[in-house]
LUMPA-813249 format. One line per field, with one value per residue: chain; residue number from 1; x, y, z of N, C-alpha, C in turn; residue in one letter. Coordinates in pm, whole numbers, plus 50000, padded with zeros to 5 digits. Layout:
# residues N
cadena A  ...
num NUM  ...
n.px X  ...
n.py Y  ...
n.pz Z  ...
ca.px X  ...
ca.py Y  ...
ca.pz Z  ...
c.px X  ...
c.py Y  ...
c.pz Z  ...
residuo a  ...
This chain:
# residues 181
cadena A  A  A  A  A  A  A  A  A  A  A  A  A  A  A  A  A  A  A  A  A  A  A  A  A  A  A  A  A  A  A  A  A  A  A  A  A  A  A  A  A  A  A  A  A  A  A  A  A  A  A  A  A  A  A  A  A  A  A  A  A  A  A  A  A  A  A  A  A  A  A  A  A  A  A  A  A  A  A  A  A  A  A  A  A  A  A  A  A  A  A  A  A  A  A  A  A  A  A  A  A  A  A  A  A  A  A  A  A  A  A  A  A  A  A  A  A  A  A  A  A  A  A  A  A  A  A  A  A  A  A  A  A  A  A  A  A  A  A  A  A  A  A  A  A  A  A  A  A  A  A  A  A  A  A  A  A  A  A  A  A  A  A  A  A  A  A  A  A  A  A  A  A  A  A  A  A  A  A  A  A
num 1  2  3  4  5  6  7  8  9  10  11  12  13  14  15  16  17  18  19  20  21  22  23  24  25  26  27  28  29  30  31  32  33  34  35  36  37  38  39  40  41  42  43  44  45  46  47  48  49  50  51  52  53  54  55  56  57  58  59  60  61  62  63  64  65  66  67  68  69  70  71  72  73  74  75  76  77  78  79  80  81  82  83  84  85  86  87  88  89  90  91  92  93  94  95  96  97  98  99  100  101  102  103  104  105  106  107  108  109  110  111  112  113  114  115  116  117  118  119  120  121  122  123  124  125  126  127  128  129  130  131  132  133  134  135  136  137  138  139  140  141  142  143  144  145  146  147  148  149  150  151  152  153  154  155  156  157  158  159  160  161  162  163  164  165  166  167  168  169  170  171  172  173  174  175  176  177  178  179  180  181
n.px 09992  09928  09762  09702  09493  09259  09357  09413  09155  09046  09209  09129  08875  08887  08880  08998  09279  09295  09285  09597  09720  09670  09516  09377  09231  09077  08926  08776  08628  08490  08309  08135  08030  07863  07982  08013  08222  08186  08017  08187  08399  08269  08217  08478  08565  08703  08787  08610  08778  09023  08979  08953  09215  09357  09250  09353  09618  09769  09814  09890  09729  09721  09852  09634  09408  09474  09458  09184  09082  09185  09056  08790  08785  08857  08636  08430  08501  08433  08166  07963  08107  08250  08038  07945  08169  08196  07954  07995  08219  08111  07928  08065  08315  08672  09011  09294  09611  09894  10171  10305  10379  10312  10191  10170  09979  09972  09913  10107  10453  10484  10611  10573  10677  10682  10638  10739  10529  10419  10114  09855  09520  09189  08913  08592  08267  08147  08359  08442  08211  08225  08470  08418  08205  08336  08520  08341  08227  08429  08629  08931  09263  09379  09159  09053  09268  09256  09018  09095  09306  09165  09005  09203  09315  09106  09054  09297  09517  09386  09244  08962  08879  08985  09239  09493  09358  09378  09497  09582  09591  09775  09794  10072  10234  10197  10353  10298  09991  09736  09423  09213  08937
n.py 83984  83720  83400  83199  83112  83091  82903  82690  82616  82548  82328  82143  82092  81941  81629  81526  81634  81964  82020  82082  82152  82371  82272  82059  82201  82359  82161  82070  82304  82325  82116  82217  82421  82291  82172  82370  82571  82830  82936  82903  83069  83317  83334  83358  83585  83593  83511  83258  83106  83137  82991  82739  82704  82697  82461  82272  82298  82472  82730  82947  83075  83427  83600  83728  83598  83336  83353  83405  83165  82984  83076  83031  82753  82675  82773  82612  82347  82029  82074  81953  81797  81998  82135  81939  81901  82156  82182  81982  82088  82324  82220  82033  82141  82193  82076  82262  82313  82494  82703  82984  83332  83485  83773  83928  84084  84149  84125  84325  84246  84035  83918  84071  84009  83912  83572  83274  82995  82656  82521  82295  82269  82199  82355  82504  82470  82725  82894  82800  82867  83149  83195  83086  83253  83500  83448  83399  83649  83788  83888  84052  83905  83987  84035  83778  83655  83790  83687  83421  83453  83550  83326  83135  83263  83245  82964  82824  82973  83096  82884  82841  83035  82962  83043  83303  83562  83840  83841  83931  83842  83851  83767  83753  83653  83393  83094  82836  82653  82421  82272  82044  81864
n.pz 95234  95457  95415  95595  95771  95610  95424  95594  95683  95434  95360  95552  95469  95241  95066  94851  94658  94514  94164  94000  93754  93474  93265  93389  93580  93411  93278  93494  93556  93319  93332  93524  93376  93217  92995  92808  92635  92564  92765  92987  92910  92916  93191  93286  93161  92918  92574  92383  92222  92353  92588  92473  92376  92620  92728  92549  92598  92452  92514  92792  93077  93152  93444  93588  93486  93555  93832  93861  93762  93952  94189  94122  94093  94355  94492  94404  94445  94558  94696  94860  95040  95167  95292  95471  95636  95742  95885  96079  96214  96318  96495  96662  96708  96657  96606  96657  96529  96567  96493  96610  96678  96975  97137  97456  97714  98049  98405  98638  98696  98532  98217  97896  97656  97311  97219  97056  96997  96990  96952  97030  97030  97123  96995  97047  96878  96843  96789  96542  96395  96407  96275  96018  95944  95934  95728  95516  95493  95385  95546  95642  95679  95921  96088  96111  96237  96481  96585  96617  96799  97020  97077  97141  97361  97550  97564  97569  97695  97916  98005  98002  98186  98430  98501  98477  98471  98396  98149  97816  97477  97177  96842  96659  96446  96218  96174  96077  96027  96101  96058  96208  96151
ca.px 09923  09922  09631  09711  09366  09176  09415  09395  09016  09027  09274  09048  08749  08907  08916  09086  09348  09246  09372  09704  09752  09570  09425  09289  09138  08983  08833  08684  08537  08407  08198  08041  07967  07788  08053  08010  08339  08134  07971  08305  08470  08194  08240  08615  08590  08796  08718  08590  08899  09126  08946  08987  09362  09397  09212  09443  09756  09837  09841  09889  09659  09796  09837  09501  09317  09511  09404  09039  09058  09211  08952  08666  08800  08851  08500  08335  08557  08368  08076  07891  08205  08277  07922  07941  08279  08163  07850  08056  08305  08027  07859  08154  08442  08783  09143  09383  09756  09947  10300  10290  10435  10205  10224  10088  09978  09920  09932  10244  10539  10500  10668  10481  10754  10625  10704  10689  10472  10350  09996  09749  09409  09052  08832  08450  08195  08119  08477  08432  08105  08274  08574  08352  08128  08432  08571  08233  08204  08547  08707  09077  09338  09400  09037  09045  09371  09207  08921  09171  09378  09065  08968  09316  09327  09005  09053  09431  09593  09307  09185  08819  08857  09041  09367  09538  09238  09402  09581  09534  09678  09775  09858  10158  10286  10169  10453  10215  09866  09660  09294  09167  08793
ca.py 83938  83574  83338  83074  83068  83044  82781  82584  82572  82481  82196  82055  82064  81862  81488  81506  81759  82047  82005  82180  82199  82458  82189  81988  82300  82399  82049  82073  82416  82297  82032  82307  82504  82195  82141  82483  82658  82968  82976  82914  83190  83432  83338  83400  83713  83577  83460  83114  83049  83134  82876  82620  82693  82653  82320  82191  82319  82552  82861  82954  83197  83537  83592  83766  83489  83219  83377  83388  83021  82921  83110  82965  82611  82662  82801  82509  82215  81942  82155  81876  81760  82120  82163  81839  81930  82281  82152  81907  82180  82418  82147  81964  82209  82146  82074  82358  82295  82621  82754  83127  83421  83547  83883  83921  84192  84087  84198  84361  84139  83931  83971  84075  83989  83813  83443  83172  82878  82555  82490  82208  82298  82175  82476  82469  82501  82867  82954  82762  82949  83287  83195  83068  83375  83603  83413  83419  83794  83847  83959  84045  83808  84042  84015  83636  83628  83841  83589  83305  83492  83556  83188  83073  83327  83191  82819  82769  83049  83117  82755  82857  83124  82906  83105  83418  83645  83969  83821  83960  83773  83902  83676  83840  83593  83250  83022  82736  82625  82312  82254  81906  81863
ca.pz 95355  95458  95407  95669  95828  95498  95369  95694  95675  95305  95365  95635  95399  95119  95075  94735  94629  94404  94045  93995  93618  93411  93187  93482  93637  93305  93257  93607  93538  93201  93380  93590  93272  93137  92871  92715  92641  92553  92898  93072  92867  92968  93336  93313  93097  92807  92454  92376  92162  92458  92673  92395  92376  92754  92742  92467  92640  92351  92572  92938  93120  93213  93590  93635  93448  93636  93965  93849  93748  94081  94287  94080  94126  94501  94539  94362  94466  94656  94780  94964  95143  95244  95378  95576  95728  95812  95982  96189  96291  96392  96601  96756  96725  96574  96669  96593  96547  96518  96538  96590  96779  97051  97225  97576  97812  98170  98530  98670  98743  98429  98094  97783  97533  97219  97227  96963  97063  96911  97032  96981  97120  97076  97006  97033  96755  96824  96727  96400  96335  96390  96170  95888  95914  95894  95596  95418  95478  95322  95647  95619  95759  96056  96166  96140  96337  96609  96633  96660  96921  97127  97111  97209  97493  97640  97579  97593  97794  98037  98041  98029  98299  98554  98534  98398  98451  98332  98031  97681  97383  97040  96748  96579  96323  96207  96095  96008  96094  96046  96124  96200  96181
c.px 09908  09778  09625  09578  09275  09228  09401  09254  08991  09090  09189  08920  08766  08936  09006  09154  09286  09340  09475  09732  09637  09468  09328  09188  09033  08882  08731  08581  08443  08288  08091  07969  07888  07849  08060  08134  08296  08091  08090  08384  08401  08216  08378  08651  08695  08718  08706  08715  09012  09103  08983  09139  09414  09368  09307  09589  09836  09872  09831  09818  09754  09768  09697  09400  09346  09454  09252  09003  09076  09100  08819  08671  08788  08709  08403  08383  08489  08271  08005  07985  08233  08162  07917  08049  08249  08058  07907  08143  08221  07952  07955  08285  08549  08912  09232  09527  09819  10086  10298  10363  10319  10262  10126  10088  09907  09947  10080  10323  10555  10553  10565  10555  10686  10707  10649  10639  10416  10236  09906  09635  09276  08973  08686  08387  08165  08237  08476  08326  08154  08381  08513  08273  08221  08486  08466  08208  08323  08633  08856  09143  09355  09277  09021  09148  09326  09104  08992  09247  09283  09026  09080  09337  09230  09023  09190  09500  09516  09238  09039  08789  08915  09175  09390  09425  09264  09479  09510  09637  09662  09852  09939  10200  10257  10276  10383  10093  09798  09532  09251  09022  08742
c.py 83786  83525  83210  83024  83016  82912  82664  82528  82497  82343  82097  82012  81973  81716  81451  81639  81833  82028  82117  82235  82283  82373  82114  82083  82342  82287  82044  82184  82394  82209  82120  82398  82417  82171  82254  82572  82804  83019  82995  83040  83315  83447  83392  83533  83707  83523  83308  83045  83040  83015  82747  82598  82644  82505  82228  82205  82401  82691  82851  83083  83302  83534  83626  83655  83364  83232  83359  83239  82952  82951  83044  82816  82592  82681  82688  82366  82144  82015  82076  81832  81882  82153  82067  81868  82056  82258  82080  81998  82275  82350  82096  82036  82149  82151  82169  82324  82420  82647  82903  83203  83495  83660  83883  84055  84135  84176  84226  84243  84026  83997  83970  84062  83887  83684  83349  83052  82783  82506  82392  82223  82265  82303  82441  82518  82649  82941  82923  82847  83091  83294  83179  83192  83487  83575  83438  83566  83863  83926  83947  83947  83858  84021  83867  83596  83677  83744  83465  83334  83496  83415  83118  83133  83262  83042  82758  82843  83067  82989  82771  82943  83075  82969  83227  83515  83776  83961  83861  83904  83832  83803  83760  83780  83444  83187  82914  82708  82509  82298  82111  81904  81724
c.pz 95347  95456  95489  95720  95719  95443  95466  95692  95545  95303  95443  95563  95279  95150  94958  94706  94510  94285  94037  93856  93564  93336  93279  93544  93534  93278  93370  93591  93420  93239  93445  93492  93175  93000  92771  92733  92633  92691  92994  93038  92921  93118  93370  93249  92987  92687  92460  92320  92265  92550  92601  92391  92511  92773  92666  92510  92541  92403  92724  92979  93177  93364  93642  93605  93531  93777  93965  93838  93882  94181  94251  94113  94277  94553  94508  94387  94582  94749  94889  95075  95230  95339  95496  95681  95809  95920  96104  96276  96374  96506  96707  96783  96636  96654  96589  96630  96487  96576  96506  96700  96844  97136  97341  97647  97935  98291  98553  98723  98643  98303  97982  97650  97443  97225  97121  97043  96958  97000  96957  97079  97052  97101  96978  96902  96734  96762  96577  96331  96309  96281  96031  95849  95868  95754  95488  95391  95412  95418  95616  95715  95903  96145  96204  96245  96475  96669  96688  96790  97041  97173  97186  97348  97591  97667  97607  97708  97924  98085  98083  98150  98431  98593  98445  98367  98378  98202  97902  97585  97244  96953  96649  96446  96325  96119  96012  96093  96025  96127  96101  96243  96202
residuo x  x  x  x  x  x  x  x  x  x  x  x  x  x  x  x  x  x  x  x  x  x  x  x  x  x  x  x  x  x  x  x  x  x  x  x  x  x  x  x  x  x  x  x  x  x  x  x  x  x  x  x  x  x  x  x  x  x  x  x  x  x  x  x  x  x  x  x  x  x  x  x  x  x  x  x  x  x  x  x  x  x  x  x  x  x  x  x  x  x  x  x  x  x  x  x  x  x  x  x  x  x  x  x  x  x  x  x  x  x  x  x  x  x  x  x  x  x  x  x  x  x  x  x  x  x  x  x  x  x  x  x  x  x  x  x  x  x  x  x  x  x  x  x  x  x  x  x  x  x  x  x  x  x  x  x  x  x  x  x  x  x  x  x  x  x  x  x  x  x  x  x  x  x  x  x  x  x  x  x  x
């Protein structure tokens, strides 16, 4: 399952890139554990010696451990910046740039064939609140895509209720997505 929406929100929330190497990620997590390899090992569910080997570059984490390290780094990376960006998005809205395939159902005489589109649309703060709430609740990608499709239907395709009154929009496939806050 794709993670375009989560990744788009995360990219918008960062001012510095997340560390990519295992050693850099481990050093970052070690700061959060107040320099205690024992505490970090307990958080990751591995031995203290394993954490020490990772820090020195003598060993590489297994896939499950690497995923745990990545999720822990993502969750704790630049928390104040993330809060500030989130607050701004929920108050002022955000600009969505998306390339996706949209399916339509509309009144008779129109086609409902799925079509690829590249859209840039300013979406209001209530959409940001709903997307963040869904992400925080651990909603699956399909639910987040439905929220995004609903927002685009109202604000892009229907232009706030000024046209296409019977139109329903389904987001079928996201090629790429970027969020500008």
